[in-house]
C-alpha positions as CSV (number, residue, x, y, z in Angstrom):
1,M,-0.8,20.3,-6.4
2,K,-2.1,17.0,-8.2
3,T,-4.1,14.6,-6.5
4,T,-3.8,11.1,-6.3
5,Q,-7.5,10.2,-6.5
6,N,-9.6,8.6,-8.8
7,L,-6.5,7.3,-10.9
8,V,-7.1,3.6,-10.9
9,H,-10.3,1.1,-9.7
10,G,-11.6,-2.3,-9.2
11,A,-9.4,-4.8,-7.9
12,G,-5.3,-4.6,-8.4
13,L,-2.7,-7.3,-8.8
14,G,0.8,-6.4,-7.6
15,L,3.1,-7.2,-10.2
16,R,6.1,-9.9,-9.8
17,R,8.4,-10.8,-12.3
18,S,8.3,-14.7,-11.7
19,F,4.5,-14.0,-13.4
20,L,5.2,-11.3,-16.0
21,N,6.3,-13.4,-18.6
22,E,3.2,-15.4,-18.5
23,I,0.5,-12.2,-18.0
24,V,2.4,-10.1,-21.3
25,E,1.8,-12.8,-23.1
26,R,-1.2,-14.1,-21.5
27,P,-3.0,-11.2,-19.7
28,P,-5.2,-12.1,-17.3
29,P,-9.5,-11.3,-17.5
30,S,-10.6,-8.0,-16.6
31,Q,-11.1,-8.0,-13.2
32,V,-7.7,-7.0,-12.6
33,G,-8.2,-3.4,-12.7
34,F,-4.8,-1.9,-12.3
35,Y,-1.3,-3.4,-10.9
36,E,1.4,-2.2,-8.3
37,V,5.3,-2.3,-8.4
38,A,7.7,-1.5,-6.0
39,P,9.4,1.5,-8.6
40,E,12.9,0.5,-6.7
41,N,12.7,-3.1,-8.3
42,W,12.7,-1.6,-12.1
43,M,13.5,1.9,-12.6
44,T,17.0,0.4,-13.7
45,I,16.0,-2.2,-15.7
46,G,16.4,-2.8,-19.5
47,G,16.8,-6.1,-21.5
48,K,13.7,-8.3,-22.4
49,L,12.3,-7.8,-18.6
50,G,12.5,-3.8,-19.5
51,K,10.6,-4.5,-23.0
52,Q,8.0,-6.6,-20.9
53,F,7.3,-3.9,-18.3
54,R,6.8,-1.6,-20.3
55,A,4.4,-3.7,-22.6
56,M,2.2,-3.6,-19.5
57,T,2.5,0.1,-18.8
58,E,1.5,1.2,-22.6
59,R,-1.7,-1.0,-21.3
60,F,-2.9,-0.9,-18.3
61,P,-2.9,0.9,-15.0
62,F,-0.2,1.1,-12.4
63,I,0.6,2.6,-9.1
64,C,3.9,3.0,-7.7
65,H,4.6,1.5,-3.7
66,G,7.7,2.5,-2.7
67,L,10.1,0.3,-0.1
68,S,13.1,2.3,0.3
69,L,12.5,6.1,0.8
70,S,12.4,5.7,4.6
71,I,10.0,9.1,5.0
72,G,10.4,8.9,8.9
73,S,14.2,8.0,9.6
74,N,17.0,11.0,10.7
75,D,18.9,10.2,7.7
76,P,18.9,12.9,5.2
77,L,15.9,12.5,2.3
78,D,16.7,10.7,-0.6
79,E,15.8,13.5,-2.9
80,G,18.0,12.4,-6.0
81,F,15.6,9.1,-5.6
82,V,12.6,11.0,-5.8
83,R,13.5,12.7,-8.8
84,D,14.4,9.9,-9.9
85,L,11.4,8.3,-9.1
86,K,9.4,11.6,-11.1
87,R,11.1,10.6,-14.2
88,F,10.4,7.3,-14.0
89,M,6.7,7.6,-13.3
90,A,6.7,10.3,-16.2
91,E,8.0,7.7,-18.8
92,H,5.6,5.0,-18.0
93,G,2.7,7.3,-17.5
94,I,2.1,6.1,-13.7
95,Q,0.4,9.1,-12.1
96,F,0.2,7.9,-8.7
97,Y,2.9,6.8,-5.7
98,S,2.5,5.5,-2.5
99,E,5.0,4.8,1.0
100,H,5.1,3.3,4.2
101,L,4.6,5.2,7.4
102,S,8.0,4.3,8.6
103,Y,11.7,4.1,8.0
104,C,14.2,1.6,6.7
105,S,17.9,3.2,7.1
106,D,19.6,4.4,9.8
107,Q,23.5,5.4,8.9
108,G,22.3,2.6,6.1
109,H,19.2,0.2,5.1
110,L,18.2,-1.7,7.9
111,Y,16.4,-4.1,5.2
112,D,12.9,-4.4,7.2
113,L,10.0,-1.2,7.7
114,M,10.7,0.1,11.2
115,P,7.7,1.8,13.4
116,M,7.6,5.4,13.5
117,P,7.5,6.4,17.3
118,F,4.0,7.9,18.2
119,T,5.2,10.8,19.1
120,E,4.5,14.6,18.3
121,D,8.1,15.2,17.4
122,A,7.6,12.3,15.1
123,V,4.3,13.5,13.6
124,K,5.9,17.1,12.6
125,H,9.2,15.3,11.4
126,V,8.1,12.7,9.3
127,A,5.0,15.3,7.9
128,G,7.6,17.6,6.5
129,R,9.5,15.1,5.0
130,I,6.5,13.9,3.5
131,R,5.4,17.0,2.0
132,R,9.0,17.5,0.8
133,V,8.9,14.4,-1.6
134,Q,5.2,16.3,-2.5
135,D,6.5,19.3,-3.4
136,I,9.0,17.2,-5.5
137,L,6.8,15.1,-6.8
138,E,4.4,18.1,-7.8
139,Q,1.4,15.6,-6.6
140,K,0.6,14.7,-3.1
141,I,1.6,10.5,-2.3
142,A,-0.5,8.1,-0.2
143,I,0.7,7.1,3.2
144,E,0.3,3.5,4.6
145,N,-0.4,2.2,7.8
146,I,2.0,-0.9,8.2
147,S,2.1,-3.5,11.1
148,Y,4.4,-3.1,14.0
149,Y,5.7,-5.8,17.0
150,A,6.4,-2.6,19.4
151,A,5.8,0.8,20.2
152,P,9.2,2.2,22.1
153,G,8.4,5.4,24.0
154,Q,4.8,5.5,22.4
155,E,2.8,8.7,23.7
156,M,-0.5,8.4,21.3
157,S,-2.5,5.4,20.0
158,E,-1.4,4.0,17.0
159,I,-4.7,5.4,15.0
160,D,-3.8,9.1,16.6
161,F,-0.6,9.1,15.3
162,F,-1.7,8.0,12.3
163,N,-4.0,10.9,11.6
164,A,-2.2,13.1,13.0
165,V,0.8,12.8,10.5
166,V,-1.8,12.5,7.2
167,A,-3.5,15.7,8.6
168,E,-0.1,17.4,9.2
169,A,1.6,16.3,5.8
170,D,-1.7,17.1,3.8
171,C,-1.6,13.6,2.3
172,D,-4.0,10.9,1.2
173,V,-4.3,7.3,2.7
174,L,-3.6,3.9,1.3
175,I,-5.5,1.8,4.1
176,D,-3.6,-1.6,4.6
177,I,-6.7,-4.0,5.8
178,N,-4.3,-7.3,6.8
179,N,-2.2,-4.6,8.7
180,I,-5.0,-3.5,11.1
181,Y,-5.9,-7.2,11.4
182,V,-3.0,-7.8,12.6
183,N,-2.1,-5.0,14.7
184,S,-5.7,-5.3,16.4
185,V,-4.6,-9.2,17.3
186,N,-1.3,-8.1,18.2
187,H,-2.2,-5.2,20.1
188,R,-5.6,-5.7,21.3
189,Y,-7.5,-3.0,19.9
190,D,-10.4,-3.4,17.7
191,A,-10.3,-3.4,14.3
192,E,-13.4,-1.6,13.1
193,A,-13.4,1.2,15.6
194,F,-9.7,1.7,14.0
195,L,-11.3,1.4,10.2
196,Q,-14.1,3.9,11.9
197,A,-11.4,6.5,12.7
198,I,-9.6,7.0,9.5
199,P,-10.1,10.2,7.6
200,A,-12.2,8.8,4.7
201,Q,-11.8,11.7,2.3
202,R,-8.2,10.8,1.5
203,I,-8.8,6.9,0.9
204,T,-6.8,6.4,-2.2
205,Y,-6.7,2.5,-2.2
206,A,-6.5,-0.4,0.0
207,H,-3.9,-3.2,0.4
208,I,-4.9,-7.0,1.5
209,A,-2.9,-9.3,2.2
210,G,-2.2,-12.9,4.2
211,H,0.1,-13.1,7.2
212,Y,1.7,-15.9,9.9
213,V,-0.1,-17.3,12.7
214,E,3.1,-17.3,15.5
215,A,0.2,-18.2,18.0
216,E,-3.3,-16.7,18.4
217,D,-2.2,-13.5,20.0
218,F,0.8,-13.2,17.8
219,L,0.5,-12.7,14.3
220,I,3.2,-11.8,11.0
221,D,2.3,-9.7,8.8
222,T,4.2,-11.9,5.6
223,H,2.1,-11.6,2.9
224,G,3.0,-15.4,2.2
225,A,-0.4,-17.0,2.5
226,P,-3.9,-16.8,1.0
227,V,-6.4,-13.3,2.8
228,I,-8.6,-15.3,5.8
229,D,-12.1,-15.0,6.0
230,P,-11.7,-12.5,9.3
231,V,-9.5,-10.3,7.0
232,W,-12.2,-10.4,4.2
233,G,-14.8,-9.6,6.5
234,L,-12.7,-6.1,7.5
235,L,-12.2,-5.1,4.0
236,N,-16.1,-5.4,3.8
237,K,-16.9,-3.8,6.8
238,A,-14.6,-0.9,5.7
239,Y,-16.4,-0.5,1.7
240,K,-19.9,-0.5,4.0
241,L,-18.5,2.4,6.2
242,Y,-16.7,4.2,3.4
243,G,-17.7,3.2,-0.1
244,V,-15.8,1.3,-2.7
245,F,-12.5,2.1,-3.1
246,P,-9.4,0.6,-5.3
247,T,-8.2,-2.9,-3.2
248,L,-4.9,-4.4,-4.4
249,L,-3.4,-7.9,-3.2
250,E,-0.1,-8.1,-2.2
251,R,1.8,-11.3,-2.0
252,D,5.2,-11.2,-2.0
253,F,6.6,-14.9,-1.4
254,N,5.4,-18.1,-1.2
255,L,3.8,-17.6,-4.7
256,P,1.2,-19.6,-5.8
257,P,0.2,-20.2,-9.9
258,L,-1.2,-17.2,-11.1
259,E,-4.3,-18.8,-11.5
260,E,-4.7,-18.5,-7.6
261,L,-3.8,-15.1,-7.2
262,L,-6.2,-14.2,-9.6
263,K,-9.0,-15.9,-7.6
264,E,-8.4,-14.1,-4.8
265,V,-8.5,-10.9,-7.1
266,A,-11.6,-11.8,-8.5
267,T,-12.7,-12.4,-4.5
268,I,-11.9,-8.5,-4.2
269,A,-14.1,-7.6,-7.0
270,T,-16.9,-10.0,-6.2
271,I,-17.0,-7.8,-2.6
272,Q,-17.2,-4.6,-4.5
273,S,-19.7,-5.4,-6.8
274,A,-21.6,-6.8,-4.0
275,Q,-21.4,-3.1,-2.0
276,V,-21.8,-1.4,-5.1
277,E,-25.6,-3.5,-6.1
278,K,-26.7,-3.1,-2.4
279,R,-25.6,0.9,-2.4
280,V,-27.7,0.9,-5.8
281,A,-31.1,-0.8,-4.4
């Protein structure tokens, strides 16, 4: 089975339709090493947008980051979608797919990423579904740690549940730095201790994003604001622990001008370069 590791490098940016035309006409500097898209938003797109997307995938490395597979649901796994995804990835030369450790359907879509119960039964259930997706795609996928605001029926800690799933499924890891920070505040745990417990050999790439401060002890993961200093600091700690891995800036709404997004991508690249220089010195 093909591994998903080492297929992208450097600092990446989530591609959004609102600035696709600008990027196609004036590609940004070389610090943008790769792009990420939700395949659900592009698999059926034709016309001008489809041609522009093809122009991008022909020139730059891409990752598919799923939104709707609902890997943790009790609903039947949508194997038709997985096969369509496989064709879409082959068509565009995309060799990398990730999803959230969550569910978003219960006899119909819920339009939100709901947390899995942290139980042994849930580990076995979701790991089996991940393995099935990997069998269809004929490659490993990366699973992302999500932000969550309640943990009903909890029998295990978040990190123990996450690690048990990726071990049982034999999948890779997409580590979301902002989600770790948000959860550490909301659920009062040590973010660095969580980082240290991640299975380093399975990390393929990372997400970093902004969030909304509802209260001093309650943060909401929005992807709608600039990344704050403590989250940048946590990314730097992750690099110190495990070396530099590809890292992507997520911004889903309240989109600023592309120039502002590229500044944050450049910050990722700067932190990466500084860590590489320290390791070489």
